[in-house]
N, C-alpha and C positions, 0 to 999 in steps of 0.2 A: 532622301534622294529625289530630285525632281523628275528626272527622266527614268523611264522604266527599264529594267534589266531583263534579259532573256534567260529563263531557267528551264531545267527539266527535272522532274521528280520521278523516281522509280515507284512502282506500285505492284502489289500482289496481283496474281491472275484474277481477272474479273472485276478488280477494283478501279480500273482506269476511268470508267464513267463517273464513279463517285468522286474521285479525285478531281476530275475535270470540272464537275459542278462545284466542288468545294473551293477551288482556287478562284472561280468566278465570284462566288458568294462571299468568301472570307477575305480575299485579297483584291477584289475588283480587277482580276486579271483579264487581259485581252489576248488576242491571237492564240487562243487555246486550241490545241489539237493533241491527239494521242494515238499511240500505236501500242502493240502488245508490250506491256511492262513499263511504259513511260508516258508521261504527260508533259507536253511542252507549253510554256506560257510566258507572257510578259507582264511584269508588274513593277510598280514603284514602292511596294510595301517595304517596311523596315524589317531587320532581322527578327525582332521580337514577334512581329506578326507572322513572318514566315515559319517560325517555330511552332505556331499554333495549328499548323496543318495536321489533321488527324488520320487521314486515309492514305498518306504517303509514307514511303519507306526512307529514301535518302534524297537529299536536295542538292542539286548541282547548278552552278553557273554554266551556261552553255558557251563553249568555245567554238565548236564547229559541228554542223549536222549535214551529212551528205548521203547520197544514195549508196547502196551497198558497193563495196569494192569489187572490181572486176577480178574474178578468180582465174588464174592461169598457172601453168607449170613453172613459170619464171619467178622464183622467190625474190630475186633482186628487184625486179620490176614492181612486184607487189609491195615490197618494203618501201621502195621509193615513193609509191603512191600514198602509203600510210604516213610517211614522214611529211609529205607536202600538206597534210591536213593541218599541221601546226606551223610549218615554216614558210609556206607560200605567201602568207599575209601576216608578217611579224607585228605590224602596228596594230592590227585587229586583235591579235593575241594579247599584246601588252595592254590594250585598252580594257579588255575583260579582266586582266589581272589587276589593273588599277581599280576597277569597280569592286573586285573581290576584297582588295585591301581596305577600301572605304567601308564596305559592309562589316568587315571584321573589326575595324577601328571603331565603328559606331556601336558595335556590340560590347566593346569595352573589355574584351578578353584577349589573352595571349593567343596568337595564331596556333591552332592545333589542326592536325590532319586526320581525316576520317580513315577508318580501316574497314575493308569489306569483309567483316567477320560477323558471325551470328552473335546474338546477345549472350552474355555469360550464363544466364539462367537457362538458356536453351541448349547448351552444349551437352553432349553425351560424354560418358567417361572415356570412350575410345577416341573422341575428338580431342579431349584434353591431352591424351597421350600423344596424338599426332601433332598437336600444337607444340607441346614440349619438345618433341623430337625435331620439329622444324626449326624451333628456336636454337636448339643445340647445333644443328647443321648450319644455321645462319652464322653463329659465332665462329664455327670452324672455317667457313668460307671467308668471313671477314678477316680472320687471322692470316689466311693464305693470301688474300688480296693485299693486306698490309705488307707482307713479306715480299711479294712480287713487285709492288710499287716501289719499295725501297731498293730492290735489286735492279729494276729497269731504269736506266738513265734517260732522263728527258721525257718519260712517258707519264701520262695522266690517266688515272683509272676512273672509269665511270661505272657505277653499279646501278642496275635496274632491278626492281622487284617484280616478281610474277605474283599476281593476285587473281587467280583464275579458278573460281568455284564451278563455273558452268562450262568451261572449255572442255571439248570432247577429246582433245589431244592429251597424251600422257605427260604428266609433269613430274620431274625428278627433284627439283629444288625451287625455292622461291627467289633465288638470286641468280643473276647473270653478270659476269664480269667481262669487261672489254677494255683493252688498252688502246688509247688514241695517241698516235705518234705526233700529230700536229693539231693545234686548236686555232680555228679561225678567229679573227677579231670580233669580240662580242658587240652587240648593238649598244650604242652610247646611252647614257643615262640609266643603265641597269647595273645594279651592284653585282660584281663578279662573285661575291661570296653568298649570293642568294641561293638557298638550298632547295632541292626538289627531289621527287621520286616519281616514277611512272607506274601506274597500276593498269593492268589490261585484262579484259575479258573478251574471249572470242568464242564463237559457236557457229555452227552451220558449215558451209562449204569452206570458208577460210580456215577453220580450225583443222581441216584435213591437210592443209598445205603448210601453214605456219603455226608455231606454238606461241604462247603468250610470252615466253622468255625471249624468243627471237624478236617479236614485235616491241616489247618493252626495251630491249637493248638498243634496237635501231632508233627508236624515238628518243631514248635517253641521250644517245650520242648526238643526234640531230639538234636537240635542245641545248646541249652543252656547247656545241659549235656555234649555234645561232646566237645564244644569249650569254654565254660564259658562266652559266649557273653551276653550282656545286651539288653533286649527288649526295643525298643523306637519307638513309633508310629508316632510321629510328625517329628522328625529330626534324623532318624537313619543314621549311617555311611553306611549301606548296606541294600539292599532289595533283598530278595530271592523270585523269581517268579516261581510258579509251574503252568503248564497247563496240565491237565489230561483229556483225552477224549478217544474215541474209535479208534483213529488213532495212538496215541503215548502218551508217558509220557515225558514231557520236563521240565527241570529246568534251569533257567538262571538268570543273573544279569543285570538289565537295565544299559546301559552305559551312557545315557544322561537323564537329568531331564525332558526335553520336548520331545514329539514325533518328529520324523523326518518330519512328515507331517505338523507340525506347521511352517508356513512360516512367518518370521518376516516382510517381505515386503508386506504382504496382510493385510490391515487394516480391511476390511469387507469381510468375507468369503462367497463364493458362491458355485460353484461346488468344490468337494473335490480336493485339489491340486494334489494329487497323480494320480487321474483319468485324470485331465487336462494335466499333464505332459505326461502321457502315450499316450493320444490322439495326442498331438503335436509330440511325437517321431515317430509316424507312418507316419507323413508327410515327414520325412527325409529332413527337411528344409535346404536349401543350402545358401551360401553367396549371398546376393543380391536378394533373393527371395521375392515375394510379397504374404503375407498371409492374408486371410480375415476370420473374424468370424462375420457372418451376424446377429446373435442373441447372442451378446456377454455378455449380462447380466452385472455382476460385473467384467467382464474381466479376469476371472481366467485363461482361456486357453491362452489368449494373454500374460498375465504376465508370465506364466510358459514357454511359447515358447520364449519370448523375453529375459528372464533371461538365458535360456540354449543356445539359438542360437541368439546372439545379432546382428549378421551381416546381418540380414534380416529386412524387413519393414512390419509393422503390422497395420491392419485396423480393426476397430470394429464398428458395427452398432446395434442399438436397437430402439424400439419404446417407451420405458419407460424412462421418464426424471429421475426418481429416480434411476433406474439401471445405466444409463449413468453417473449420478452424483457420485454414489458409485464407478463405474469403474474408473472415473477420479481421485477420491481420492486415490484409490489403485495404480494407475499408478504414481501419484505424490509421494506417500509414497515409492514406489519402485525405484524412480528416473529414470523412463522410458518415460518421456514426449517426448523425442526426437526419441523414437522408435515406439510408438503406437499412432495412430490417431483415434479419435472417432467422429462419427456424427450420428444424428438421422435419421433413415430411416426404412422402412418396408421391410422385407425379401421378400415380395410378389412383390415389385417393387424397386429393388436396383438401385440407381442413379449412376451406374458405367458402364463404357464402356465394351463391350464384350472383352474377351480374354485379360484381364488386370491383372489377378492374377494367381499365380502359384499353390496355394492350398487354399482350403476352409475347415475350421475345426469348427465344431459347436456342442453344446449340445442343441438339440431341447427342448425348455422349456415348452412343453406341452405334454399331453398324459394321460395314465391311472393314473400315479403317481400323477398328478395334477388335476385329475377329469375333464379334458376337452377333452373327447374322440371325441367330434364332430369335432375337428380340424383335425382329421386324413384324412378327405376328401380333405383337402388342401395340404396334403403331396406331391403328385405328382407335383403340380404346384410349391410348395416351392423348391423341389429338382431341378426342371428344371431351376428355376430362380437362385438358388445357383450355378448351373453348368455353367450358361451363362457367368459370368465374367472371367471364367478360360481359360487359354491357352489350345487350343484344342490339342496341342502336349503333354501336361502333363496330363490333365484330372484327377487330384487327388482331391477327395472329401471324407472327413472323418467326419462322423456324428455318434453321440451316440444315438442309438435308444432304449436303455434299457427301457425307460419310456413307450414305446408302447407295451411291451410284457406283 
């Protein structure tokens, strides 16, 4: 694509500066700015290049970015203001959708819609139960909707999905059903059978007044009237994503089905891949460098580093057989057996000669987060032992201490 498109990418807390630097360096992005949890940028990069972002979570084509909505006691007024985000400039909206279609066409894949769900490997057992229960409720609601649509003469049913993990307001179901008695004439040149769904996240002051169900329903009805699109929860052609909070109002279209943070080469997830990549990037790993992770766990840091900087040598140690077995499987899946060496050893007594490594990168696997605060007394000795194998001329040690705070 010759002209640059405007995007925003979500990022984990504290990773916004990393992502901003990465889009500039990797994509040649311009007009880069960021707020808490999001980085906005413009680039003419192709989808394959966009997929290479390592510090971002989910990538969206930007439809609209506004200042925070004015919060008042009048729900109708607030909902009208939200709907105008998409309906006041229909041509602009359709232009972005045209760009989205071109990007998807270039990628050569069937249009698929992202879902705001954690990765399957991250789900806890209770979350699986909740998801199964929600799916059952969804089926029940769909059956009711079908019956009501058949019974209601001349009515068209529009269904919106609530996708609200951060919303502070209570949510009873992921679906909202609304009957529309009349449909305005859709904009010309748009297929009336074009399907869509609306996903909404709201937090802050607005979440105390409106729920995601109410917002999703209102926006869904407005889009149905404006464009004549058809609602489809399971396999829509298009997803419209709204994020409303005290910082801004943002509307976008997910570009890929899976989050960028989902690494195909990681079989068993440990440390978040985006965090691991950011840590490795701080080491400025050079060709031929020797890099050590003395508490490697499932090897995520080593995997991210070896994938991005393959011309270096990587070593990982751990005391847990199960962790080393998982790390070995990840390395095999990623095809990096010739790049990463693993062996069992304690960080308190590393069987390595002094001044033999250029960098040590580690996510210390204990602290307040893991309820093992007594280990903090060993931290000075651990740091001293981790520093010992390093070249005194370089003395580069990168450790994630977030768990201790």
